[in-house]
C-alpha positions as CSV (number, residue, x, y, z in Angstrom):
1,M,-29.6,-62.4,-101.5
2,A,-27.3,-65.2,-100.4
3,R,-24.1,-64.3,-98.5
4,G,-20.7,-66.1,-98.6
5,G,-21.3,-67.8,-102.0
6,I,-24.2,-70.0,-100.7
7,N,-26.4,-71.4,-103.5
8,K,-29.0,-74.0,-104.0
9,A,-26.6,-76.7,-105.2
10,L,-24.4,-76.4,-102.0
11,V,-27.5,-76.6,-99.8
12,E,-28.7,-79.7,-101.6
13,K,-25.3,-81.3,-101.3
14,A,-25.1,-80.7,-97.6
15,R,-28.7,-82.0,-97.1
16,D,-27.9,-85.2,-99.0
17,A,-24.7,-85.7,-97.0
18,L,-26.6,-85.5,-93.8
19,L,-29.3,-87.9,-95.0
20,A,-26.6,-90.3,-96.1
21,R,-25.2,-90.3,-92.6
22,G,-28.7,-90.8,-91.1
23,Q,-28.9,-87.3,-89.6
24,N,-31.8,-84.8,-89.6
25,P,-31.1,-82.1,-92.3
26,S,-32.1,-79.2,-90.2
27,I,-31.1,-75.6,-91.0
28,D,-28.5,-75.5,-88.3
29,A,-27.0,-78.9,-89.3
30,I,-26.9,-77.8,-93.0
31,R,-25.2,-74.5,-92.0
32,V,-22.6,-76.4,-89.9
33,E,-22.1,-78.9,-92.8
34,M,-21.3,-76.0,-95.1
35,G,-18.7,-74.6,-92.7
36,N,-21.0,-72.2,-90.7
37,T,-21.6,-70.0,-93.8
38,G,-24.9,-68.6,-95.2
39,S,-27.9,-67.1,-93.5
40,K,-30.6,-69.3,-92.0
41,S,-33.3,-67.6,-94.1
42,T,-31.5,-68.3,-97.3
43,I,-30.9,-72.0,-96.3
44,H,-34.6,-72.2,-95.4
45,R,-35.7,-70.8,-98.8
46,Y,-33.5,-73.2,-100.7
47,L,-34.8,-76.2,-98.6
48,R,-38.4,-75.2,-99.4
49,E,-37.6,-75.0,-103.1
50,L,-36.0,-78.4,-103.0
51,E,-39.0,-79.9,-101.2
52,Q,-41.4,-78.3,-103.7
53,A,-39.3,-79.8,-106.6
54,Q,-39.5,-83.3,-105.0
55,G,-43.3,-82.9,-104.5
56,T,-43.8,-82.0,-108.2
57,L,-41.8,-85.1,-109.2
58,A,-43.8,-87.3,-106.9
59,E,-47.1,-86.0,-108.5
60,G,-45.8,-86.8,-112.0
61,M,-44.9,-90.3,-110.8
62,G,-48.4,-90.8,-109.5
63,S,-49.9,-90.6,-113.0
64,I,-48.2,-93.8,-114.1
65,S,-50.7,-96.6,-114.7
66,D,-51.3,-99.3,-112.2
67,E,-50.0,-102.0,-114.6
68,L,-46.6,-100.3,-114.9
69,T,-46.5,-99.9,-111.1
70,T,-47.3,-103.6,-110.7
71,L,-44.7,-104.6,-113.3
72,V,-42.1,-102.4,-111.6
73,H,-43.0,-103.9,-108.3
74,T,-42.8,-107.4,-109.6
75,L,-39.4,-106.8,-111.3
76,A,-38.2,-105.1,-108.1
77,Q,-39.2,-108.1,-106.0
78,R,-37.5,-110.5,-108.5
79,L,-34.4,-108.5,-108.5
80,H,-34.5,-108.4,-104.7
81,D,-35.0,-112.2,-104.5
82,E,-32.1,-112.9,-106.9
83,A,-29.9,-110.4,-105.2
84,Q,-30.8,-111.9,-101.8
85,A,-30.0,-115.4,-103.2
86,R,-26.7,-114.2,-104.5
87,I,-26.0,-112.5,-101.2
88,D,-26.9,-115.7,-99.3
89,A,-24.6,-117.8,-101.5
90,A,-21.8,-115.2,-101.2
91,Q,-22.4,-115.1,-97.4
92,K,-22.2,-118.9,-97.2
93,A,-19.0,-119.0,-99.3
94,F,-17.6,-116.2,-97.3
95,D,-18.4,-118.0,-94.0
96,E,-16.8,-121.2,-95.3
97,R,-13.7,-119.4,-96.5
98,L,-13.6,-117.5,-93.2
99,G,-13.7,-120.8,-91.3
100,Q,-10.9,-122.1,-93.4
101,L,-8.9,-119.0,-93.0
102,Q,-9.5,-119.1,-89.2
103,V,-8.3,-122.7,-89.1
104,E,-5.2,-121.8,-91.2
105,A,-4.7,-118.7,-89.0
106,A,-4.8,-120.9,-85.9
107,G,-2.3,-123.3,-87.4
108,H,-0.1,-120.5,-88.4
109,A,-0.4,-119.0,-84.9
110,N,0.6,-122.4,-83.4
111,R,3.5,-122.7,-85.8
112,A,4.5,-119.1,-85.1
113,E,4.3,-119.8,-81.3
114,G,6.4,-122.9,-81.8
115,L,8.9,-121.0,-83.9
116,Q,9.0,-118.2,-81.3
117,Q,9.7,-120.7,-78.6
118,A,12.4,-122.3,-80.7
119,L,13.8,-118.9,-81.5
120,T,13.8,-118.1,-77.7
121,R,15.6,-121.3,-77.0
122,S,18.1,-120.7,-79.8
123,E,18.7,-117.1,-78.5
124,E,19.3,-118.5,-75.0
125,A,21.6,-121.2,-76.3
126,L,23.4,-118.6,-78.4
127,A,23.8,-116.3,-75.3
128,Q,25.2,-119.2,-73.3
129,A,27.5,-120.1,-76.2
130,L,28.7,-116.5,-76.5
131,E,29.2,-116.4,-72.7
132,Q,31.2,-119.7,-72.9
133,L,33.1,-118.3,-75.9
134,T,34.0,-115.1,-73.9
135,E,35.1,-117.2,-70.9
136,T,37.2,-119.5,-73.2
137,R,38.8,-116.5,-74.9
138,A,39.7,-115.0,-71.5
139,S,41.1,-118.4,-70.3
140,A,43.1,-118.7,-73.5
141,Q,44.4,-115.1,-73.0
142,V,45.5,-116.0,-69.4
143,E,47.1,-119.2,-70.6
144,Q,49.0,-117.3,-73.4
145,T,50.2,-114.8,-70.9
146,R,51.3,-117.5,-68.5
147,N,53.0,-119.4,-71.4
148,A,54.9,-116.2,-72.3
149,R,56.0,-115.7,-68.7
150,L,57.1,-119.3,-68.3
151,A,58.9,-119.1,-71.7
152,Q,60.7,-116.0,-70.5
153,A,61.6,-117.6,-67.2
154,C,62.9,-120.7,-69.1
155,E,65.0,-118.5,-71.3
156,D,66.4,-116.8,-68.3
157,L,67.2,-120.1,-66.6
158,E,68.8,-121.4,-69.7
159,A,71.0,-118.3,-69.9
160,R,72.0,-118.7,-66.3
161,L,72.7,-122.4,-66.9
162,A,74.9,-121.4,-69.9
163,D,76.8,-118.9,-67.6
164,K,77.2,-121.6,-64.9
165,Q,78.4,-124.1,-67.5
166,Q,80.9,-121.6,-68.8
167,Q,82.0,-121.0,-65.2
168,V,82.3,-124.7,-64.7
169,V,84.3,-125.1,-67.9
170,S,86.6,-122.2,-66.7
171,L,87.0,-123.9,-63.3
172,E,87.8,-127.2,-64.9
173,E,90.4,-125.5,-67.1
174,K,92.0,-123.8,-64.1
175,H,91.9,-127.1,-62.2
176,R,93.5,-128.9,-65.1
177,H,96.2,-126.2,-65.4
178,A,96.8,-126.3,-61.6
179,R,97.1,-130.1,-61.7
180,D,99.4,-130.0,-64.6
181,A,101.5,-127.3,-62.8
182,L,101.6,-129.4,-59.7
183,E,102.6,-132.5,-61.6
184,H,105.3,-130.6,-63.4
185,Y,106.6,-129.2,-60.1
186,R,106.5,-132.6,-58.5
187,A,108.4,-134.1,-61.4
188,A,110.9,-131.3,-61.5
189,S,111.4,-131.4,-57.7
190,R,111.7,-135.2,-57.8
191,E,114.2,-135.0,-60.6
192,Q,116.2,-132.2,-58.8
193,R,116.2,-134.2,-55.6
194,E,117.4,-137.3,-57.4
195,Q,120.1,-135.2,-59.2
196,E,121.2,-133.7,-55.9
197,Q,121.2,-137.0,-54.2
198,R,123.2,-138.6,-57.0
199,R,125.6,-135.7,-56.9
200,H,125.8,-135.9,-53.1
201,E,126.4,-139.6,-53.2
202,G,129.0,-139.1,-55.9
203,Q,130.7,-136.3,-53.9
204,L,130.5,-138.4,-50.7
205,Q,132.0,-141.3,-52.4
206,Q,134.7,-139.2,-53.8
207,A,135.3,-137.5,-50.5
208,Q,135.5,-140.9,-48.8
209,A,137.9,-142.1,-51.4
210,E,140.0,-139.0,-51.0
211,L,139.7,-139.4,-47.2
212,R,141.1,-142.8,-47.4
213,Q,143.8,-141.7,-49.7
214,A,144.5,-138.8,-47.3
215,Q,144.6,-141.1,-44.3
216,Q,147.1,-143.3,-46.1
217,A,149.2,-140.3,-47.1
218,L,148.4,-138.3,-43.9
219,V,152.0,-137.7,-43.2
220,V,153.1,-136.9,-46.6
221,R,150.0,-135.2,-47.8
222,Q,148.8,-132.9,-45.0
223,D,148.3,-130.1,-47.4
224,E,146.0,-132.3,-49.4
225,L,144.1,-133.2,-46.3
226,T,143.5,-129.5,-45.6
227,R,142.3,-129.0,-49.1
228,L,140.0,-131.9,-48.8
229,N,138.6,-130.5,-45.5
230,R,137.8,-127.3,-47.3
231,D,136.2,-129.2,-50.1
232,N,134.2,-131.1,-47.5
233,E,133.0,-127.9,-45.9
234,R,132.0,-126.6,-49.3
235,L,130.1,-129.7,-50.1
236,L,128.3,-129.5,-46.7
237,S,127.4,-125.9,-47.4
238,A,126.0,-126.9,-50.8
239,L,124.1,-129.8,-49.2
240,A,122.6,-127.4,-46.6
241,Q,121.5,-125.1,-49.4
242,S,120.0,-128.0,-51.3
243,E,118.1,-129.1,-48.2
244,Q,116.8,-125.5,-47.8
245,Q,115.7,-125.5,-51.4
246,Q,114.0,-128.8,-50.9
247,A,112.2,-127.5,-47.8
248,K,111.0,-124.5,-49.8
249,A,109.8,-126.7,-52.6
250,A,107.9,-128.8,-50.1
251,E,106.2,-125.7,-48.7
252,Q,105.3,-124.6,-52.2
253,G,103.9,-128.1,-52.7
254,V,101.7,-127.8,-49.6
255,V,100.4,-124.4,-50.9
256,L,99.6,-125.9,-54.3
257,Q,97.9,-128.8,-52.6
258,K,95.7,-126.4,-50.7
259,D,94.9,-124.5,-53.9
260,V,94.0,-127.8,-55.6
261,A,91.8,-128.7,-52.7
262,R,90.0,-125.3,-52.8
263,L,89.6,-125.6,-56.6
264,T,88.3,-129.2,-56.1
265,T,85.7,-127.9,-53.6
266,A,84.6,-125.1,-55.9
267,Y,84.3,-127.6,-58.7
268,G,82.1,-129.8,-56.6
269,Q,79.9,-126.9,-55.6
270,A,79.6,-125.9,-59.3
271,Q,78.7,-129.5,-60.2
272,G,76.0,-129.4,-57.5
273,A,74.6,-126.1,-58.7
274,R,74.7,-127.4,-62.2
275,E,72.7,-130.5,-61.2
276,V,70.1,-128.3,-59.4
277,L,69.8,-126.0,-62.4
278,E,69.4,-129.0,-64.7
279,T,66.6,-130.4,-62.4
280,Q,64.8,-127.0,-62.4
281,L,65.2,-126.8,-66.1
282,G,63.6,-130.2,-66.5
283,E,60.7,-129.3,-64.3
284,L,60.2,-126.0,-66.2
285,R,60.2,-127.9,-69.5
286,A,57.7,-130.4,-68.1
287,N,55.5,-127.5,-66.9
288,L,55.9,-125.8,-70.2
289,A,54.8,-129.0,-72.0
290,Q,51.8,-129.3,-69.7
291,V,50.9,-125.6,-70.3
292,G,51.3,-126.2,-74.1
293,D,48.9,-129.2,-73.9
294,A,46.4,-127.1,-71.9
295,A,46.7,-124.3,-74.4
296,A,46.1,-126.7,-77.2
297,R,43.0,-128.1,-75.4
298,Q,41.7,-124.6,-74.8
299,A,42.3,-123.7,-78.4
300,Q,40.3,-126.8,-79.5
301,E,37.5,-126.0,-77.1
302,L,37.5,-122.4,-78.4
303,A,37.2,-123.7,-82.0
304,E,34.4,-126.1,-81.0
305,A,32.5,-123.2,-79.2
306,T,33.0,-121.0,-82.2
307,A,31.6,-123.7,-84.5
308,R,28.6,-124.2,-82.2
309,G,28.1,-120.4,-82.1
310,R,28.1,-120.3,-85.9
311,L,25.6,-123.2,-86.0
312,L,23.4,-121.4,-83.5
313,E,23.6,-118.2,-85.5
314,Q,22.7,-120.1,-88.7
315,A,19.7,-121.8,-86.9
316,L,18.6,-118.4,-85.6
317,A,18.8,-116.9,-89.1
318,E,16.8,-119.8,-90.5
319,A,14.2,-119.5,-87.7
320,K,13.9,-115.7,-88.3
321,A,13.6,-116.3,-92.1
322,T,10.9,-119.0,-91.5
323,Q,9.0,-116.7,-89.2
324,T,9.2,-113.8,-91.7
325,A,7.9,-116.2,-94.5
326,H,5.0,-117.2,-92.3
327,H,4.2,-113.6,-91.5
328,S,4.3,-112.9,-95.2
329,D,1.9,-115.8,-95.8
330,E,-0.5,-114.5,-93.1
331,N,-0.4,-110.9,-94.4
332,P,-0.3,-111.1,-98.2
333,A,0.1,-107.9,-100.1
């Protein structure tokens, strides 16, 4: 009795599988084909029964008449010849189509190689463009930093120049006030001297007249002569005081002249500093204009590099799309 569910149908199936693969359907091979199940005696018994059944079928076939056998053989030969003719035609068509496909494949391979080379060149050009773009952006950043630093320095210098200009204006105002004060003092001193001189001349003339009168009336007017002498002493004292005041005024004039000279020197120095600062400001403005021109050129070069990068990216995308399309044509679904 068979073990493990082995039956005649399973043995026949395993034998046919081995024959289909061109292997010898031995008992061990059939047992391995069925998963190492079943006893060898059972497998041998089923194989013997299958061979007996095939022998019986062969004996029945031998009873067919010779005419039927000849007819079958003739039909079989005709079918074989027709099938061989169709196979030959199909083989020829297949060979022709295969040649065409090989030529097309070679053309596609050449185009793919050309596209790959173009893609490689595009990628290299894109890498160079990106590198140039990076360098240009770095240069632009440096120039922007420098522009900001120069602009700040220019603003500082302009502020210092404004302070110096205010100082110059203040010095000019002080100088003008000092000059006006000196002119006023000179005018007042000159007017005072002229008044004192006129008064002195008048007094001297009066004294001389009185002296003449006194000399004429010396005998009769001795008292008047004494009074005139006292008046003369008083006038001399006043004249001495006037001379002292005039000397003090002259000293004050010398001091004011020294102050004016010092203010004039300071004004000259301030004017020199102002000219130097204006020169420096002109140079800074010229440098700032050059830096602005350089920054504009850098920005233009950056825009051109960006445009070239975009064109390269577009060309790369088109090349990849073309390569993808050729791959799709070579490998249809």
